[in-house]
ZALOSE-368770 format. One record per residue: x negated, y, z of N, C-alpha, C in turn. Coordinates in nm, 3 decimals. Each point is the difference from the previous one (the first is absolute). Layout:
% residues N
{node {X, Y, Z}, {X, Y, Z}, {X, Y, Z}}
...
//
This chain:
% residues 135
{node {-6.384, 1.904, 1.198}, {0.123, 0.009, 0.088}, {0.099, -0.065, -0.076}}
{node {0.083, -0.071, 0.082}, {0.120, -0.083, -0.067}, {0.129, 0.088, 0.023}}
{node {0.094, -0.031, -0.093}, {0.137, 0.050, 0.014}, {0.088, -0.112, 0.056}}
{node {0.045, 0.006, 0.118}, {0.091, -0.104, 0.053}, {0.126, -0.023, -0.085}}
{node {0.069, -0.108, 0.023}, {0.121, -0.038, -0.055}, {0.090, -0.067, 0.098}}
{node {0.125, 0.000, -0.030}, {0.101, -0.082, 0.086}, {0.049, -0.109, -0.103}}
{node {0.002, -0.127, 0.052}, {0.063, -0.115, -0.069}, {0.123, -0.034, 0.069}}
{node {0.114, -0.011, -0.086}, {0.131, -0.030, 0.072}, {0.069, -0.108, -0.073}}
{node {0.101, -0.045, 0.064}, {0.096, -0.091, -0.074}, {0.133, 0.058, 0.035}}
{node {0.088, 0.008, -0.102}, {0.140, 0.034, 0.010}, {0.084, -0.112, 0.066}}
{node {0.060, 0.022, 0.108}, {0.080, -0.099, 0.065}, {0.139, -0.019, -0.051}}
{node {0.053, 0.098, -0.038}, {0.140, -0.008, -0.050}, {0.039, 0.119, -0.079}}
{node {0.115, -0.001, -0.073}, {0.043, 0.101, -0.083}, {0.069, 0.111, 0.083}}
{node {0.086, -0.029, 0.103}, {0.080, 0.093, 0.075}, {-0.015, -0.030, 0.151}}
{node {-0.042, 0.071, 0.084}, {-0.080, 0.121, -0.028}, {-0.140, -0.043, -0.052}}
{node {-0.072, 0.094, -0.061}, {-0.136, -0.034, -0.051}, {-0.092, -0.010, 0.114}}
{node {-0.019, -0.121, 0.046}, {-0.093, -0.027, 0.102}, {-0.137, -0.068, -0.054}}
{node {-0.111, 0.053, 0.056}, {-0.126, -0.044, -0.052}, {-0.087, -0.040, 0.138}}
{node {-0.080, -0.104, -0.039}, {-0.104, -0.021, 0.107}, {-0.135, 0.016, -0.062}}
{node {-0.087, 0.080, 0.066}, {-0.119, 0.059, -0.059}, {-0.125, -0.021, 0.089}}
{node {-0.108, 0.010, -0.074}, {-0.130, -0.006, 0.067}, {-0.101, 0.082, -0.063}}
{node {-0.096, 0.051, 0.072}, {-0.108, 0.084, -0.051}, {-0.102, -0.087, -0.072}}
{node {-0.053, 0.055, -0.100}, {-0.114, -0.069, -0.075}, {-0.102, 0.108, -0.035}}
{node {-0.121, -0.040, 0.047}, {-0.099, 0.105, -0.003}, {-0.095, 0.024, -0.139}}
{node {-0.038, -0.119, -0.047}, {-0.096, 0.013, -0.107}, {0.042, -0.034, -0.136}}
{node {-0.051, 0.059, -0.102}, {0.031, -0.024, -0.139}, {0.137, 0.015, -0.045}}
{node {0.062, 0.119, 0.030}, {0.151, 0.020, -0.027}, {0.040, 0.063, -0.132}}
{node {-0.100, 0.024, -0.091}, {0.031, 0.052, -0.127}, {0.088, -0.117, -0.072}}
{node {0.109, 0.041, -0.071}, {0.067, -0.103, -0.075}, {-0.071, -0.095, -0.087}}
{node {-0.104, 0.049, -0.058}, {-0.083, -0.088, -0.093}, {-0.058, -0.124, 0.078}}
{node {-0.026, 0.007, 0.136}, {-0.041, -0.116, 0.075}, {0.118, -0.065, 0.077}}
{node {0.057, 0.070, 0.086}, {0.098, -0.062, 0.089}, {0.123, -0.034, -0.070}}
{node {0.035, 0.078, -0.100}, {0.118, -0.032, -0.079}, {-0.023, -0.142, -0.072}}
{node {-0.104, -0.012, -0.059}, {-0.030, -0.135, -0.065}, {-0.017, -0.113, 0.110}}
{node {-0.064, 0.039, 0.118}, {-0.025, -0.111, 0.103}, {0.134, -0.043, 0.057}}
{node {0.094, 0.097, 0.026}, {0.126, -0.049, 0.053}, {0.087, -0.070, -0.100}}
{node {-0.007, 0.051, -0.130}, {0.076, -0.073, -0.103}, {-0.053, -0.138, -0.030}}
{node {-0.126, -0.024, 0.017}, {-0.057, -0.126, -0.039}, {0.002, -0.093, 0.118}}
{node {-0.026, 0.044, 0.118}, {-0.014, -0.098, 0.114}, {0.112, -0.007, 0.109}}
{node {0.097, 0.095, -0.017}, {0.113, 0.015, 0.090}, {0.120, 0.020, -0.080}}
{node {0.024, -0.089, -0.099}, {0.103, 0.026, -0.110}, {0.127, -0.056, 0.033}}
{node {0.035, -0.024, 0.126}, {0.132, -0.059, 0.032}, {0.042, 0.078, 0.141}}
{node {0.129, -0.010, 0.023}, {0.052, 0.058, 0.130}, {-0.066, -0.066, 0.122}}
{node {-0.015, -0.127, -0.010}, {-0.060, -0.089, 0.104}, {-0.155, 0.048, 0.031}}
{node {-0.070, 0.012, -0.113}, {-0.143, 0.042, 0.006}, {-0.004, 0.137, 0.055}}
{node {0.085, 0.095, -0.044}, {-0.013, 0.139, 0.038}, {0.040, 0.006, 0.145}}
{node {0.096, -0.077, 0.047}, {0.050, 0.000, 0.143}, {-0.115, -0.048, 0.085}}
{node {-0.063, -0.119, -0.047}, {-0.116, -0.054, 0.084}, {-0.108, 0.098, 0.017}}
{node {-0.027, 0.076, -0.104}, {-0.109, 0.103, 0.004}, {0.027, 0.113, 0.100}}
{node {0.128, 0.041, -0.005}, {0.042, 0.103, 0.082}, {0.007, -0.049, 0.154}}
{node {0.049, -0.115, 0.012}, {0.014, -0.059, 0.137}, {-0.131, 0.015, 0.089}}
{node {-0.120, -0.003, -0.069}, {-0.125, 0.010, 0.072}, {-0.028, 0.126, 0.058}}
{node {0.075, 0.100, -0.038}, {-0.019, 0.140, 0.065}, {-0.109, 0.081, -0.084}}
{node {-0.035, 0.122, 0.049}, {-0.098, 0.089, -0.050}, {-0.120, -0.074, -0.053}}
{node {-0.058, 0.043, -0.107}, {-0.122, -0.067, -0.052}, {-0.102, 0.098, -0.057}}
{node {-0.116, -0.039, -0.002}, {-0.109, 0.062, -0.078}, {0.012, -0.026, -0.148}}
{node {0.023, -0.125, -0.032}, {0.010, -0.045, -0.142}, {0.094, -0.115, -0.007}}
{node {0.085, -0.001, -0.111}, {0.085, -0.121, -0.019}, {-0.071, -0.110, -0.081}}
{node {-0.124, 0.026, -0.041}, {-0.068, -0.093, -0.085}, {-0.151, 0.008, 0.023}}
{node {-0.051, -0.054, 0.111}, {-0.132, 0.017, 0.032}, {-0.080, -0.132, -0.011}}
{node {-0.123, 0.022, -0.047}, {-0.093, -0.117, -0.006}, {-0.089, -0.018, 0.123}}
{node {0.009, 0.100, 0.101}, {-0.088, 0.008, 0.105}, {0.096, 0.012, 0.132}}
{node {-0.060, -0.048, 0.122}, {0.075, 0.005, 0.118}, {-0.055, 0.122, 0.070}}
{node {0.055, 0.027, 0.124}, {-0.044, 0.124, 0.075}, {-0.157, -0.002, 0.026}}
{node {-0.056, -0.110, 0.005}, {-0.152, -0.017, 0.030}, {-0.068, 0.010, -0.132}}
{node {0.057, 0.022, -0.110}, {-0.049, 0.022, -0.137}, {-0.058, -0.142, -0.056}}
{node {0.064, -0.108, 0.065}, {-0.043, -0.133, -0.046}, {0.093, -0.038, -0.123}}
{node {-0.058, -0.065, -0.092}, {0.078, -0.036, -0.120}, {0.109, -0.099, 0.040}}
{node {0.117, 0.018, -0.050}, {0.107, -0.095, 0.019}, {0.016, -0.105, -0.105}}
{node {0.045, -0.115, 0.024}, {0.012, -0.099, -0.095}, {0.098, 0.030, -0.117}}
{node {0.098, 0.088, 0.047}, {0.092, 0.047, -0.117}, {0.050, 0.132, 0.048}}
{node {0.029, 0.084, -0.095}, {0.052, 0.135, 0.038}, {0.137, -0.017, 0.068}}
{node {0.030, 0.099, 0.098}, {0.109, 0.016, 0.080}, {0.022, 0.137, 0.055}}
{node {0.104, 0.025, 0.054}, {0.011, 0.129, 0.078}, {-0.091, 0.010, 0.119}}
{node {-0.036, 0.121, 0.033}, {-0.093, 0.036, 0.108}, {0.079, 0.084, 0.110}}
{node {0.072, -0.066, 0.090}, {0.079, 0.071, 0.093}, {-0.065, 0.053, 0.119}}
{node {0.048, 0.118, 0.048}, {-0.060, 0.072, 0.113}, {0.022, -0.091, 0.135}}
{node {0.106, -0.075, -0.008}, {0.029, -0.087, 0.114}, {-0.111, -0.106, 0.024}}
{node {-0.076, -0.032, -0.106}, {-0.115, -0.091, 0.010}, {-0.110, 0.062, 0.087}}
{node {-0.008, 0.126, 0.019}, {-0.096, 0.053, 0.083}, {0.056, 0.059, 0.131}}
{node {0.122, -0.053, 0.030}, {0.062, 0.037, 0.127}, {0.091, 0.112, 0.006}}
{node {0.029, 0.076, -0.121}, {0.101, 0.108, 0.007}, {0.141, -0.050, -0.010}}
{node {0.087, 0.074, 0.059}, {0.140, -0.030, -0.004}, {0.068, 0.093, -0.106}}
{node {0.026, -0.048, -0.117}, {0.048, 0.094, -0.108}, {0.096, -0.087, -0.089}}
{node {0.117, -0.026, 0.079}, {0.115, -0.080, -0.074}, {0.060, 0.084, -0.117}}
{node {0.078, -0.067, -0.077}, {0.079, 0.074, -0.111}, {0.101, 0.096, 0.070}}
{node {0.026, 0.104, -0.072}, {0.104, 0.102, 0.043}, {0.127, -0.012, -0.080}}
{node {0.105, 0.028, 0.061}, {0.129, 0.007, -0.067}, {0.039, 0.145, -0.042}}
{node {0.042, 0.015, -0.116}, {0.051, 0.125, -0.053}, {0.138, -0.016, -0.044}}
{node {0.100, 0.075, 0.048}, {0.143, -0.020, -0.043}, {0.049, 0.096, -0.103}}
{node {-0.094, 0.064, -0.078}, {0.033, 0.076, -0.108}, {-0.123, 0.019, -0.089}}
{node {0.018, 0.036, -0.123}, {-0.115, 0.031, -0.088}, {-0.084, 0.128, 0.059}}
{node {0.082, 0.090, 0.046}, {-0.070, 0.124, 0.050}, {-0.087, -0.034, 0.129}}
{node {0.060, -0.093, 0.089}, {-0.084, -0.047, 0.107}, {-0.119, -0.065, -0.041}}
{node {0.010, -0.087, -0.108}, {-0.118, -0.067, -0.054}, {-0.110, 0.094, -0.044}}
{node {0.043, 0.097, -0.074}, {-0.098, 0.104, -0.052}, {-0.050, 0.097, 0.118}}
{node {0.076, 0.009, 0.108}, {-0.049, 0.069, 0.118}, {-0.114, -0.082, 0.066}}
{node {0.010, -0.132, 0.000}, {-0.105, -0.086, 0.056}, {-0.124, 0.020, -0.095}}
{node {0.009, 0.020, -0.123}, {-0.108, 0.015, -0.100}, {-0.075, 0.137, 0.042}}
{node {0.086, 0.098, 0.016}, {-0.063, 0.135, 0.045}, {-0.074, -0.008, 0.130}}
{node {0.065, -0.076, 0.093}, {-0.055, -0.010, 0.130}, {-0.131, -0.072, -0.001}}
{node {-0.018, -0.098, -0.094}, {-0.132, -0.076, -0.024}, {-0.081, 0.054, -0.099}}
{node {0.029, 0.125, -0.055}, {-0.084, 0.064, -0.113}, {-0.009, -0.089, -0.108}}
{node {0.105, -0.091, -0.034}, {-0.005, -0.083, -0.109}, {0.037, 0.086, -0.133}}
{node {-0.082, -0.036, -0.105}, {0.029, 0.061, -0.127}, {0.093, -0.085, -0.081}}
{node {0.012, -0.128, 0.025}, {0.082, -0.081, -0.079}, {0.083, -0.090, 0.087}}
{node {0.121, -0.039, -0.051}, {0.075, -0.106, 0.064}, {0.035, -0.107, -0.097}}
{node {-0.016, -0.124, 0.031}, {0.029, -0.118, -0.076}, {0.104, -0.081, 0.065}}
{node {0.122, -0.011, -0.076}, {0.114, -0.066, 0.059}, {0.038, -0.116, -0.076}}
{node {0.016, -0.116, 0.062}, {0.066, -0.117, -0.068}, {0.143, 0.016, 0.021}}
{node {0.059, 0.024, -0.116}, {0.142, 0.021, -0.012}, {0.086, -0.132, -0.026}}
{node {0.133, 0.009, 0.044}, {0.084, -0.113, -0.038}, {0.020, -0.031, -0.147}}
{node {0.004, 0.100, -0.086}, {0.038, -0.021, -0.132}, {-0.110, 0.019, -0.102}}
{node {-0.116, 0.057, 0.030}, {-0.107, 0.026, -0.094}, {-0.144, -0.046, 0.040}}
{node {-0.002, -0.069, 0.124}, {-0.139, -0.045, 0.046}, {-0.078, 0.129, 0.043}}
{node {-0.126, 0.006, -0.020}, {-0.077, 0.112, 0.052}, {0.016, 0.122, -0.082}}
{node {0.024, 0.117, 0.077}, {0.009, 0.136, -0.059}, {-0.093, 0.083, 0.079}}
{node {-0.077, 0.082, -0.076}, {-0.091, 0.100, 0.065}, {0.042, 0.134, -0.013}}
{node {-0.010, 0.072, 0.101}, {0.038, 0.152, 0.006}, {-0.125, 0.089, 0.053}}
{node {-0.007, 0.111, -0.065}, {-0.102, 0.106, 0.052}, {0.070, 0.073, 0.100}}
{node {-0.046, 0.010, 0.128}, {0.059, 0.053, 0.104}, {0.016, 0.154, -0.019}}
{node {-0.102, 0.064, -0.043}, {-0.003, 0.146, -0.030}, {0.124, 0.030, -0.102}}
{node {0.010, -0.078, -0.099}, {0.113, 0.027, -0.107}, {0.135, -0.010, 0.071}}
{node {0.011, -0.098, 0.088}, {0.133, -0.022, 0.059}, {0.035, 0.119, 0.096}}
{node {-0.109, 0.049, 0.083}, {0.016, 0.108, 0.088}, {0.022, 0.137, -0.066}}
{node {-0.051, 0.010, -0.118}, {0.009, 0.135, -0.072}, {0.118, -0.004, -0.091}}
{node {0.072, -0.097, -0.001}, {0.118, -0.009, -0.091}, {-0.021, -0.039, -0.139}}
{node {-0.122, -0.044, -0.030}, {-0.031, -0.054, -0.135}, {-0.006, -0.141, -0.006}}
{node {0.098, -0.062, 0.059}, {0.003, -0.148, 0.023}, {-0.001, -0.082, -0.122}}
{node {-0.099, -0.097, -0.004}, {-0.005, -0.090, -0.114}, {-0.046, -0.126, 0.072}}
{node {0.046, -0.113, -0.063}, {-0.056, -0.133, 0.053}, {-0.043, -0.076, -0.123}}
{node {-0.085, -0.101, 0.031}, {-0.053, -0.094, -0.102}, {0.012, -0.135, 0.040}}
{node {0.052, -0.080, -0.096}, {0.003, -0.147, 0.024}, {-0.144, -0.052, -0.005}}
{node {-0.038, -0.093, 0.087}, {-0.132, -0.055, 0.000}, {0.010, -0.142, -0.055}}
{node {-0.068, -0.024, -0.100}, {0.000, -0.140, -0.081}, {-0.139, -0.048, 0.029}}
//
């Protein structure tokens, strides 16, 4: 069983606006943290990733028919006909509410000042908030 995550990009400092998508597979920081930091290491790349909408994986070597792809890429639900565009959150609390609604265990945010930052949703919701820079 997979623990879903939310991937987001911080749009501005004031107010704290985020654009986010659901990510289904491989969401432990040891995999997705490294993957986001290595392959989506700029604001442009992070934005392009999120613009595709909800996804099964941000770095897949197979398509929906399980055929090998020439190179790894995101596997978006829109490719199989689903309408899952990015969602806007106008506060950090709203972003974490999206996480709760999606049963996401983690949220990964591309921030304006620090690049990728990972958060444990349970820690945020229980008041034990910690974040980790993803390098």
